[in-house]
KETIKE-453659 format. One record per residue: x, y, z of N, C-alpha, C in turn; residue in three letters. Coordinates in Angstrom, 3 decimals, always signed. Layout:
<rs>
+----------+----------+----------+----------+----------+----------+----------+----------+----------+------+
:   n.east :  n.north :     n.up :  ca.east : ca.north :    ca.up :   c.east :  c.north :     c.up : resn :
+----------+----------+----------+----------+----------+----------+----------+----------+----------+------+
:        X :        Y :        Z :        X :        Y :        Z :        X :        Y :        Z :  ALA :
...
+----------+----------+----------+----------+----------+----------+----------+----------+----------+------+
</rs>
This chain:
<rs>
+----------+----------+----------+----------+----------+----------+----------+----------+----------+------+
:   n.east :  n.north :     n.up :  ca.east : ca.north :    ca.up :   c.east :  c.north :     c.up : resn :
+----------+----------+----------+----------+----------+----------+----------+----------+----------+------+
:  -14.121 :   -5.147 :  -21.509 :  -12.709 :   -5.260 :  -21.560 :  -12.205 :   -3.948 :  -20.841 :  UNK :
:  -11.230 :   -4.096 :  -19.898 :  -10.832 :   -3.037 :  -19.103 :   -9.323 :   -2.726 :  -19.384 :  UNK :
:   -9.040 :   -1.416 :  -19.393 :   -7.631 :   -0.834 :  -19.650 :   -6.867 :   -1.043 :  -18.313 :  UNK :
:   -5.622 :   -1.662 :  -18.518 :   -4.837 :   -1.841 :  -17.205 :   -3.544 :   -0.903 :  -17.406 :  UNK :
:   -3.261 :   -0.432 :  -16.364 :   -1.882 :   +0.299 :  -16.297 :   -1.124 :   -0.140 :  -14.829 :  UNK :
:   +0.219 :   +0.064 :  -15.002 :   +1.063 :   -0.092 :  -13.832 :   +1.349 :   +1.254 :  -13.191 :  UNK :
:   +1.337 :   +1.379 :  -12.092 :   +1.629 :   +2.597 :  -11.321 :   +3.253 :   +2.828 :  -11.675 :  UNK :
:   +3.797 :   +4.035 :  -11.566 :   +5.081 :   +4.267 :  -11.850 :   +6.023 :   +3.401 :  -10.772 :  UNK :
:   +5.759 :   +3.321 :   -9.567 :   +6.491 :   +2.652 :   -8.725 :   +6.540 :   +1.099 :   -9.030 :  UNK :
:   +5.251 :   +0.642 :   -9.254 :   +5.221 :   -0.809 :   -9.783 :   +5.938 :   -1.111 :  -11.099 :  UNK :
:   +5.900 :   -0.160 :  -12.018 :   +6.463 :   -0.358 :  -13.262 :   +7.979 :   -0.543 :  -13.038 :  UNK :
:   +8.608 :   +0.148 :  -12.205 :   +9.947 :   -0.175 :  -11.960 :  +10.186 :   -1.586 :  -11.482 :  UNK :
:   +9.456 :   -1.954 :  -10.493 :   +9.545 :   -3.280 :   -9.880 :   +9.364 :   -4.413 :  -10.972 :  UNK :
:   +8.382 :   -4.130 :  -11.684 :   +8.128 :   -5.085 :  -12.865 :   +9.210 :   -5.146 :  -13.906 :  UNK :
:   +9.882 :   -4.002 :  -14.163 :  +10.986 :   -4.188 :  -15.159 :  +12.173 :   -4.801 :  -14.498 :  UNK :
:  +12.365 :   -4.531 :  -13.114 :  +13.401 :   -5.234 :  -12.388 :  +13.152 :   -6.904 :  -12.493 :  UNK :
:  +11.777 :   -7.273 :  -12.181 :  +11.476 :   -8.678 :  -12.310 :  +11.863 :   -9.229 :  -13.634 :  UNK :
:  +11.557 :   -8.417 :  -14.706 :  +11.890 :   -9.028 :  -16.138 :  +13.336 :   -9.153 :  -16.222 :  UNK :
:  +14.179 :   -8.251 :  -15.795 :  +15.614 :   -8.429 :  -16.004 :  +16.071 :   -9.639 :  -15.140 :  UNK :
:  +15.545 :   -9.795 :  -13.981 :  +15.908 :  -11.012 :  -13.144 :  +15.583 :  -12.182 :  -13.942 :  UNK :
:  +14.349 :  -12.308 :  -14.419 :  +13.787 :  -13.386 :  -15.112 :  +14.712 :  -13.719 :  -16.301 :  UNK :
:  +15.012 :  -12.735 :  -17.102 :  +15.990 :  -13.063 :  -18.154 :  +17.347 :  -13.487 :  -17.879 :  UNK :
:  +17.781 :  -13.141 :  -16.627 :  +19.067 :  -13.655 :  -16.114 :  +18.817 :  -15.167 :  -15.391 :  UNK :
:  +17.709 :  -15.650 :  -15.556 :  +17.591 :  -17.028 :  -15.230 :  +17.104 :  -17.202 :  -13.699 :  UNK :
:  +16.635 :  -16.153 :  -13.059 :  +16.248 :  -16.377 :  -11.691 :  +14.774 :  -16.954 :  -11.826 :  UNK :
:  +14.622 :  -18.088 :  -11.380 :  +13.351 :  -18.980 :  -11.297 :  +12.177 :  -18.215 :  -10.619 :  UNK :
:  +12.526 :  -17.684 :   -9.367 :  +11.520 :  -17.068 :   -8.660 :  +10.908 :  -15.760 :   -9.355 :  UNK :
:  +11.772 :  -15.017 :  -10.096 :  +11.411 :  -13.750 :  -10.845 :  +10.404 :  -14.274 :  -11.918 :  UNK :
:  +10.771 :  -15.356 :  -12.543 :   +9.984 :  -15.822 :  -13.722 :   +8.592 :  -16.279 :  -13.238 :  UNK :
:   +8.515 :  -16.959 :  -12.087 :   +7.297 :  -17.419 :  -11.459 :   +6.460 :  -16.253 :  -11.141 :  UNK :
:   +6.917 :  -15.304 :  -10.445 :   +6.134 :  -13.997 :  -10.152 :   +5.718 :  -13.221 :  -11.307 :  UNK :
:   +6.508 :  -13.152 :  -12.300 :   +6.015 :  -12.590 :  -13.622 :   +4.882 :  -13.294 :  -14.215 :  UNK :
:   +4.774 :  -14.576 :  -14.284 :   +3.795 :  -15.448 :  -14.816 :   +2.524 :  -15.057 :  -13.905 :  UNK :
:   +2.709 :  -14.992 :  -12.531 :   +1.538 :  -14.732 :  -11.752 :   +1.016 :  -13.364 :  -12.025 :  UNK :
:   +1.810 :  -12.245 :  -12.250 :   +1.436 :  -11.079 :  -12.489 :   +0.663 :  -10.897 :  -13.875 :  UNK :
:   +1.185 :  -11.589 :  -14.871 :   +0.503 :  -11.741 :  -16.186 :   -0.675 :  -12.324 :  -16.113 :  UNK :
:   -0.880 :  -13.441 :  -15.284 :   -2.163 :  -14.018 :  -15.090 :   -3.207 :  -13.101 :  -14.308 :  UNK :
:   -2.598 :  -12.371 :  -13.360 :   -3.394 :  -11.389 :  -12.723 :   -3.910 :  -10.322 :  -13.547 :  UNK :
:   -3.127 :   -9.831 :  -14.352 :   -3.484 :   -8.671 :  -15.333 :   -4.484 :   -9.202 :  -16.326 :  UNK :
:   -4.472 :  -10.516 :  -16.780 :   -5.338 :  -11.000 :  -17.684 :   -6.731 :  -11.088 :  -17.094 :  UNK :
:   -6.707 :  -11.566 :  -15.747 :   -7.964 :  -11.700 :  -14.917 :   -8.647 :  -10.291 :  -14.920 :  UNK :
:   -7.824 :   -9.253 :  -14.462 :   -8.468 :   -7.781 :  -14.515 :   -8.894 :   -7.310 :  -15.679 :  UNK :
:   -8.224 :   -7.700 :  -16.790 :   -8.645 :   -7.057 :  -18.256 :  -10.130 :   -7.682 :  -18.345 :  UNK :
:  -10.429 :   -8.973 :  -18.014 :  -11.785 :   -9.546 :  -18.159 :  -12.758 :   -9.120 :  -17.222 :  UNK :
:  -12.283 :   -8.772 :  -15.912 :  -13.130 :   -8.376 :  -14.953 :  -12.476 :   -7.607 :  -13.863 :  UNK :
:  -12.508 :   -6.252 :  -13.935 :  -11.792 :   -5.429 :  -12.947 :  -12.167 :   -5.649 :  -11.599 :  UNK :
:  -13.272 :   -6.123 :  -11.345 :  -13.740 :   -6.319 :  -10.002 :  -13.661 :   -7.716 :   -9.528 :  UNK :
:  -12.684 :   -8.404 :  -10.117 :  -12.656 :   -9.829 :   -9.700 :  -11.897 :  -10.090 :   -8.490 :  UNK :
:  -11.190 :   -8.948 :   -7.965 :  -10.554 :   -9.166 :   -6.710 :  -11.597 :   -8.773 :   -5.664 :  UNK :
:  -11.003 :   -8.539 :   -4.345 :  -11.886 :   -8.245 :   -3.217 :  -11.702 :   -6.734 :   -2.897 :  UNK :
:  -12.742 :   -5.987 :   -2.737 :  -12.582 :   -4.526 :   -2.411 :  -12.056 :   -4.530 :   -0.921 :  UNK :
:  -11.227 :   -3.726 :   -0.631 :  -10.640 :   -3.595 :   +0.712 :  -11.343 :   -2.503 :   +1.415 :  UNK :
:  -11.700 :   -2.768 :   +2.647 :  -12.305 :   -1.748 :   +3.349 :  -11.538 :   -0.511 :   +3.717 :  UNK :
:  -12.002 :   +0.718 :   +3.585 :  -11.239 :   +1.863 :   +3.748 :  -10.492 :   +1.948 :   +5.043 :  UNK :
:  -11.006 :   +1.391 :   +6.180 :  -10.516 :   +1.493 :   +7.365 :   -9.200 :   +0.734 :   +7.639 :  UNK :
:   -9.017 :   -0.131 :   +6.731 :   -7.687 :   -0.963 :   +6.804 :   -6.653 :   -0.642 :   +5.748 :  UNK :
:   -6.956 :   +0.367 :   +4.916 :   -6.013 :   +0.802 :   +3.979 :   -4.657 :   +1.283 :   +4.536 :  UNK :
:   -3.474 :   +0.827 :   +4.109 :   -2.354 :   +1.328 :   +4.653 :   -2.170 :   +2.870 :   +4.274 :  UNK :
:   -1.676 :   +3.629 :   +5.098 :   -1.458 :   +5.002 :   +4.818 :   -0.681 :   +5.142 :   +3.421 :  UNK :
:   +0.412 :   +4.292 :   +3.391 :   +1.179 :   +4.300 :   +2.110 :   +0.358 :   +4.473 :   +0.784 :  UNK :
:   -0.740 :   +3.622 :   +0.547 :   -1.460 :   +3.867 :   -0.566 :   -2.341 :   +5.011 :   -0.664 :  UNK :
:   -2.863 :   +5.439 :   +0.574 :   -3.780 :   +6.685 :   +0.568 :   -3.057 :   +7.870 :   +0.211 :  UNK :
:   -1.837 :   +8.072 :   +0.871 :   -1.088 :   +9.207 :   +0.614 :   -0.297 :   +9.192 :   -0.782 :  UNK :
:   +0.283 :   +8.013 :   -1.188 :   +1.152 :   +8.082 :   -2.234 :   +0.269 :   +8.158 :   -3.545 :  UNK :
:   -0.884 :   +7.567 :   -3.625 :   -1.623 :   +7.331 :   -4.949 :   -2.973 :   +8.134 :   -4.794 :  UNK :
:   -3.327 :   +8.870 :   -3.665 :   -4.589 :   +9.571 :   -3.481 :   -5.713 :   +8.767 :   -4.098 :  UNK :
:   -5.984 :   +7.535 :   -3.614 :   -6.922 :   +6.660 :   -4.258 :   -8.351 :   +6.839 :   -3.563 :  UNK :
:   -9.380 :   +6.402 :   -4.190 :  -10.661 :   +6.353 :   -3.575 :  -11.240 :   +4.929 :   -3.477 :  UNK :
:  -10.460 :   +3.877 :   -3.908 :  -10.824 :   +2.569 :   -3.757 :   -9.616 :   +1.652 :   -3.723 :  UNK :
:   -9.578 :   +0.588 :   -3.168 :   -8.483 :   -0.314 :   -3.071 :   -8.947 :   -1.683 :   -3.120 :  UNK :
:   -8.376 :   -2.536 :   -4.048 :   -8.774 :   -3.778 :   -4.325 :   -7.426 :   -4.825 :   -4.106 :  UNK :
:   -7.842 :   -6.033 :   -3.806 :   -6.663 :   -7.055 :   -3.708 :   -7.170 :   -8.294 :   -4.503 :  UNK :
:   -6.258 :   -8.796 :   -5.307 :   -6.487 :   -9.967 :   -6.103 :   -5.541 :  -11.026 :   -5.700 :  UNK :
:   -5.998 :  -12.113 :   -5.186 :   -5.124 :  -13.318 :   -4.865 :   -4.510 :  -13.902 :   -6.187 :  UNK :
:   -3.175 :  -13.966 :   -6.156 :   -2.452 :  -14.656 :   -7.354 :   -2.206 :  -16.052 :   -7.149 :  UNK :
:   -1.747 :  -16.308 :   -5.948 :   -1.678 :  -17.804 :   -5.475 :   -1.799 :  -17.663 :   -3.976 :  UNK :
:   -1.277 :  -18.789 :   -3.384 :   -1.288 :  -18.888 :   -1.912 :   -0.486 :  -17.677 :   -1.309 :  UNK :
:   +0.410 :  -17.268 :   -1.834 :   +1.339 :  -16.335 :   -1.196 :   +1.361 :  -14.910 :   -1.723 :  UNK :
:   +1.044 :  -14.777 :   -2.985 :   +1.129 :  -13.511 :   -3.667 :   -0.247 :  -12.861 :   -3.978 :  UNK :
:   -0.323 :  -11.550 :   -3.725 :   -1.398 :  -10.736 :   -3.875 :   -1.157 :   -9.478 :   -4.769 :  UNK :
:   -2.072 :   -9.195 :   -5.616 :   -1.900 :   -7.883 :   -6.461 :   -2.852 :   -6.940 :   -5.792 :  UNK :
:   -2.269 :   -5.661 :   -5.549 :   -3.068 :   -4.595 :   -4.887 :   -3.227 :   -3.517 :   -6.044 :  UNK :
:   -4.555 :   -3.087 :   -6.301 :   -4.864 :   -2.299 :   -7.420 :   -6.038 :   -1.427 :   -6.988 :  UNK :
:   -6.113 :   -0.318 :   -7.885 :   -7.296 :   +0.731 :   -7.692 :   -8.016 :   +0.822 :   -9.112 :  UNK :
:   -9.227 :   +1.294 :   -9.057 :   -9.885 :   +1.537 :  -10.349 :  -10.220 :   +2.995 :  -10.333 :  UNK :
:   -9.892 :   +3.722 :  -11.476 :  -10.224 :   +5.044 :  -11.641 :  -10.978 :   +5.268 :  -12.838 :  UNK :
:  -11.724 :   +6.310 :  -13.033 :  -12.330 :   +6.608 :  -14.299 :  -13.376 :   +7.737 :  -14.304 :  UNK :
:  -14.053 :   +7.983 :  -15.398 :  -15.112 :   +9.038 :  -15.507 :  -16.189 :   +8.493 :  -16.396 :  UNK :
:  -17.034 :   +9.232 :  -16.845 :  -18.013 :   +8.745 :  -17.720 :  -17.692 :   +8.190 :  -19.121 :  UNK :
:  -16.295 :   +8.365 :  -19.574 :  -15.866 :   +8.119 :  -20.833 :  -14.969 :   +6.796 :  -20.803 :  UNK :
:  -14.058 :   +6.720 :  -19.662 :  -13.137 :   +5.785 :  -19.623 :  -12.831 :   +5.281 :  -18.135 :  UNK :
:  -12.744 :   +3.904 :  -18.022 :  -12.366 :   +3.396 :  -16.601 :  -11.002 :   +2.681 :  -16.771 :  UNK :
:  -10.050 :   +2.914 :  -15.903 :   -8.735 :   +2.283 :  -15.843 :   -8.488 :   +1.628 :  -14.562 :  UNK :
:   -7.833 :   +0.489 :  -14.610 :   -7.427 :   -0.371 :  -13.390 :   -5.944 :   -0.150 :  -13.408 :  UNK :
:   -5.454 :   +0.370 :  -12.143 :   -4.073 :   +0.586 :  -12.025 :   -3.460 :   -0.398 :  -11.027 :  UNK :
:   -2.570 :   -1.061 :  -11.416 :   -1.820 :   -2.164 :  -10.561 :   -0.825 :   -1.248 :   -9.706 :  UNK :
:   -1.002 :   -1.332 :   -8.347 :   -0.298 :   -0.538 :   -7.392 :   +1.002 :   -1.292 :   -6.969 :  UNK :
:   +0.768 :   -2.524 :   -6.743 :   +1.840 :   -3.360 :   -5.980 :   +1.478 :   -4.888 :   -6.127 :  UNK :
:   +2.483 :   -5.681 :   -6.002 :   +2.291 :   -7.142 :   -5.913 :   +3.207 :   -7.494 :   -4.624 :  UNK :
:   +2.520 :   -8.155 :   -3.719 :   +3.162 :   -8.377 :   -2.400 :   +3.038 :   -9.859 :   -2.131 :  UNK :
:   +4.241 :  -10.488 :   -1.442 :   +4.139 :  -11.705 :   -0.955 :   +3.305 :  -11.689 :   +0.426 :  UNK :
:   +3.050 :  -12.761 :   +0.894 :   +2.120 :  -12.905 :   +2.179 :   +2.893 :  -12.141 :   +3.236 :  UNK :
:   +4.082 :  -12.248 :   +3.460 :   +4.673 :  -11.643 :   +4.684 :   +4.676 :  -10.099 :   +4.407 :  UNK :
:   +4.931 :   -9.545 :   +3.349 :   +4.784 :   -8.127 :   +3.143 :   +3.458 :   -7.515 :   +3.165 :  UNK :
:   +2.544 :   -8.471 :   +2.603 :   +1.073 :   -8.057 :   +2.652 :   +0.609 :   -7.920 :   +4.129 :  UNK :
:   +0.875 :   -8.906 :   +4.936 :   +0.506 :   -8.777 :   +6.224 :   +1.118 :   -7.654 :   +7.076 :  UNK :
:   +2.424 :   -7.372 :   +6.877 :   +2.949 :   -6.295 :   +7.464 :   +2.420 :   -4.876 :   +6.843 :  UNK :
:   +2.135 :   -4.771 :   +5.716 :   +1.673 :   -3.625 :   +5.179 :   +0.231 :   -3.392 :   +5.714 :  UNK :
:   -0.599 :   -4.247 :   +5.750 :   -2.026 :   -4.276 :   +6.216 :   -2.175 :   -4.366 :   +7.767 :  UNK :
:   -1.082 :   -4.641 :   +8.445 :   -1.119 :   -4.611 :   +9.859 :   -1.662 :   -5.992 :  +10.461 :  UNK :
:   -1.645 :   -7.116 :   +9.598 :   -2.158 :   -8.313 :  +10.107 :   -0.955 :   -8.991 :  +10.943 :  UNK :
:   -1.349 :   -9.759 :  +11.790 :   -0.282 :  -10.561 :  +12.500 :   -0.329 :  -12.165 :  +12.159 :  UNK :
+----------+----------+----------+----------+----------+----------+----------+----------+----------+------+
</rs>
């Protein structure tokens, strides 16, 4: 079983989604359910996503988070969770960095 954390920047986005869902925004509620399902998947297997090759990492993630690995978990046809795994001999932690829709994902990773 893996420990899951949200990055500070994603925590803010997640809190905003929760508020929007409480105010009845259906899309926010849907995205929250996808995120919860993704986190549950990662709790059971932190390597259930696809490891992203370093040569295609967006500079944003490399610079902001100083990561040594980057993973992508498909949540549905349009949404993807971006995460990293950190740890030492004692503890391993999965950190959710972002959740992106298809359009933002393609833009962030330079796909056309």
